[in-house]
C-alpha positions as CSV (number, residue, x, y, z in Angstrom):
1,X,0.0,0.0,-0.1
2,X,1.3,3.5,-1.0
3,X,1.7,6.4,1.6
4,X,-1.0,8.1,-0.4
5,X,-3.4,5.2,0.0
6,X,-2.7,4.9,3.7
7,X,-3.3,8.6,4.2
8,X,-6.6,8.4,2.2
9,X,-7.7,5.4,4.4
10,X,-7.0,7.2,7.6
11,X,-8.7,10.3,6.6
12,X,-12.4,10.9,7.5
13,X,-14.7,9.6,4.7
14,X,-14.8,12.2,1.9
15,X,-12.2,14.3,3.5
16,X,-8.9,15.3,1.7
17,X,-5.8,14.3,3.4
18,X,-4.0,17.1,5.2
19,X,-1.8,19.4,3.1
20,X,-3.8,18.6,-0.1
21,X,-6.4,20.5,-2.0
22,X,-8.7,19.3,-4.9
23,X,-8.5,21.7,-7.9
24,X,-11.4,22.6,-10.3
25,X,-9.9,19.9,-12.6
26,X,-10.5,17.3,-9.9
27,X,-6.8,16.7,-9.3
28,X,-5.2,16.6,-5.8
29,X,-2.4,19.1,-5.3
30,X,-0.1,20.2,-2.5
31,X,-2.3,22.9,-1.0
32,X,0.2,25.7,-1.8
33,X,0.0,24.6,-5.5
34,X,-3.7,25.4,-5.6
35,X,-3.6,28.6,-3.5
36,X,-3.5,31.0,-6.5
37,X,-3.7,30.5,-10.3
38,X,-0.1,31.6,-10.6
39,X,1.1,28.7,-8.4
40,X,-0.7,26.0,-10.3
41,X,1.4,25.7,-13.4
42,X,4.7,26.1,-11.4
43,X,3.5,23.4,-9.0
44,X,2.4,21.0,-11.8
45,X,5.2,21.5,-14.3
46,X,8.3,22.8,-12.6
47,X,8.6,22.5,-8.9
48,X,10.3,19.2,-7.9
49,X,11.3,18.4,-11.5
50,X,15.0,17.9,-12.0
51,X,16.8,20.9,-13.4
52,X,20.3,20.6,-14.9
53,X,22.6,23.1,-16.5
54,X,24.7,25.8,-14.9
55,X,22.7,28.7,-16.1
56,X,19.3,27.2,-15.2
57,X,20.6,26.5,-11.7
58,X,22.1,29.8,-11.4
59,X,18.7,31.3,-12.1
60,X,17.0,29.3,-9.4
61,X,19.8,30.1,-7.0
62,X,19.5,33.7,-7.6
63,X,15.6,33.8,-7.4
64,X,15.7,31.9,-4.2
65,X,18.1,34.4,-2.8
66,X,15.8,37.2,-3.9
67,X,12.9,35.5,-2.2
68,X,14.6,35.7,1.1
69,X,12.2,37.6,3.5
70,X,9.5,37.7,0.7
71,X,6.8,35.4,-0.5
72,X,7.8,33.1,-3.4
73,X,4.6,34.2,-5.4
74,X,6.2,37.7,-5.5
75,X,9.3,36.4,-7.1
76,X,7.3,34.1,-9.4
77,X,5.3,36.9,-10.8
78,X,8.4,39.0,-11.4
79,X,10.4,36.2,-12.9
80,X,9.9,37.3,-16.6
81,X,11.3,40.8,-15.5
82,X,14.1,39.2,-13.5
83,X,15.0,37.2,-16.7
84,X,15.0,40.2,-18.9
85,X,17.1,42.3,-16.4
86,X,19.7,39.6,-15.7
87,X,20.3,38.6,-19.3
88,X,18.5,35.3,-18.9
89,X,20.7,34.4,-15.9
90,X,23.5,33.5,-18.3
91,X,26.5,33.1,-15.9
92,X,29.0,34.4,-18.3
93,X,26.9,37.5,-19.2
94,X,26.0,38.4,-15.6
95,X,29.6,37.9,-14.5
96,X,30.4,40.8,-16.8
97,X,27.9,43.2,-15.4
98,X,29.3,46.5,-14.3
99,X,28.4,49.2,-11.7
100,X,26.3,50.8,-14.5
101,X,24.4,47.5,-14.7
102,X,23.9,47.4,-10.9
103,X,22.5,50.9,-11.1
104,X,20.2,49.9,-14.0
105,X,18.9,47.0,-11.9
106,X,18.2,49.2,-8.9
107,X,16.1,51.5,-11.2
108,X,14.1,48.5,-12.6
109,X,10.6,48.5,-10.8
110,X,10.0,45.1,-12.4
111,X,12.3,43.3,-10.1
112,X,13.1,43.3,-6.4
113,X,15.3,46.4,-5.8
114,X,17.5,45.3,-3.0
115,X,21.1,46.4,-3.4
116,X,22.6,43.6,-1.3
117,X,20.8,40.9,-3.4
118,X,21.6,42.6,-6.7
119,X,25.3,42.8,-5.7
120,X,25.3,39.2,-4.4
121,X,23.7,38.0,-7.7
122,X,26.5,39.7,-9.7
123,X,29.1,38.4,-7.3
124,X,27.8,34.9,-7.4
125,X,27.9,35.0,-11.2
126,X,31.6,35.7,-11.1
127,X,32.2,32.9,-8.6
128,X,30.2,30.4,-10.6
129,X,32.0,31.4,-13.8
130,X,35.3,30.6,-12.2
131,X,34.0,27.4,-10.5
132,X,35.9,24.2,-11.6
133,X,33.5,21.6,-13.0
134,X,30.7,24.0,-13.2
135,X,27.7,25.0,-10.8
136,X,25.4,22.1,-11.7
137,X,28.0,19.3,-10.8
138,X,28.6,21.1,-7.4
139,X,25.0,21.6,-6.5
140,X,23.9,18.1,-7.6
141,X,26.7,16.5,-5.6
142,X,24.6,17.4,-2.5
143,X,21.4,15.7,-3.7
144,X,20.4,12.9,-1.2
145,X,19.3,9.4,-2.1
146,X,15.6,9.2,-3.0
147,X,13.3,9.0,0.1
148,X,9.6,8.4,0.5
149,X,7.5,11.5,-0.3
150,X,6.1,13.2,2.7
151,X,2.4,12.4,3.6
152,X,1.6,15.8,5.1
153,X,3.1,19.2,5.0
154,X,4.2,18.9,8.6
155,X,6.8,16.2,7.4
156,X,8.5,18.7,5.0
157,X,11.7,20.0,6.6
158,X,13.0,23.5,6.3
159,X,16.6,22.4,6.3
160,X,18.4,18.9,6.0
161,X,22.0,17.8,6.6
162,X,22.5,17.9,2.9
163,X,21.2,21.6,2.6
164,X,23.4,22.7,5.5
165,X,26.4,21.1,3.9
166,X,25.6,22.7,0.5
167,X,25.3,26.1,2.1
168,X,28.5,25.7,4.1
169,X,30.4,24.6,0.8
170,X,28.9,27.5,-1.2
171,X,29.8,30.0,1.5
172,X,33.3,28.7,1.6
173,X,33.6,29.1,-2.2
174,X,32.5,32.7,-1.8
175,X,28.8,32.5,-2.7
176,X,26.4,34.9,-0.9
177,X,22.8,34.7,0.1
178,X,22.6,30.9,0.1
179,X,22.0,29.8,3.8
180,X,20.7,26.4,4.7
181,X,17.1,27.3,4.3
182,X,17.6,28.8,0.9
183,X,19.7,25.9,-0.1
184,X,16.9,23.5,0.8
185,X,14.4,25.5,-1.1
186,X,16.7,25.3,-4.1
187,X,16.9,21.6,-3.7
188,X,13.1,21.3,-3.7
189,X,12.6,23.6,-6.6
190,X,15.1,21.8,-8.8
191,X,14.2,18.1,-8.1
192,X,17.1,17.3,-6.0
193,X,14.5,16.3,-3.5
194,X,10.9,15.5,-4.2
195,X,8.7,17.1,-1.6
196,X,5.4,16.8,-3.4
197,X,3.1,15.2,-0.9
198,X,2.3,11.5,-1.4
199,X,-1.2,12.1,-2.4
200,X,-0.4,14.9,-4.9
201,X,-1.2,13.9,-8.5
202,X,2.3,15.1,-9.5
203,X,4.0,12.9,-7.1
204,X,1.8,10.0,-8.3
205,X,2.8,10.7,-11.9
206,X,6.5,10.9,-11.0
207,X,9.2,13.1,-12.4
């Protein structure tokens, strides 16, 4: 019997297991994924799906850093503007950004105008550009072995030993704004871990 089946059997008759919501399409989703129309496609098609490639992972790392202290929906809605402002998060391009670019970014109302985060993104691009073996290989080296999906949202951690180790290594290499919590959010978003709840239709479909 799967975790999802066990959760369904122990729930009151007709009730949705904790942490899930049934959408208008009849599909069970992690509750956050059905909370706004903006979240649904991100939940269904992106979050928890494996992401590879240095530039793609640099984008996710940068956006997670910008999210610190804010809601993810704010960042998600601004993602097209972020991509335009940061040259599609191409590491080599961002690594060449100048003080004039930093000033341009701080004047861009389409993104989050936080000077520390802007400077950190430019700095991180330069660190990533000089990284032996590339960013993707480093980040994925901290991906844990597959584990059972959580049954309820209460079982989803904020940090793990792997995210703590990743954050420590990134800091040692010179990266900024990537603490253990941000590192774990990055791992969740890029499929290094799969934290879709067991009863979520995405989890049932697999990666």
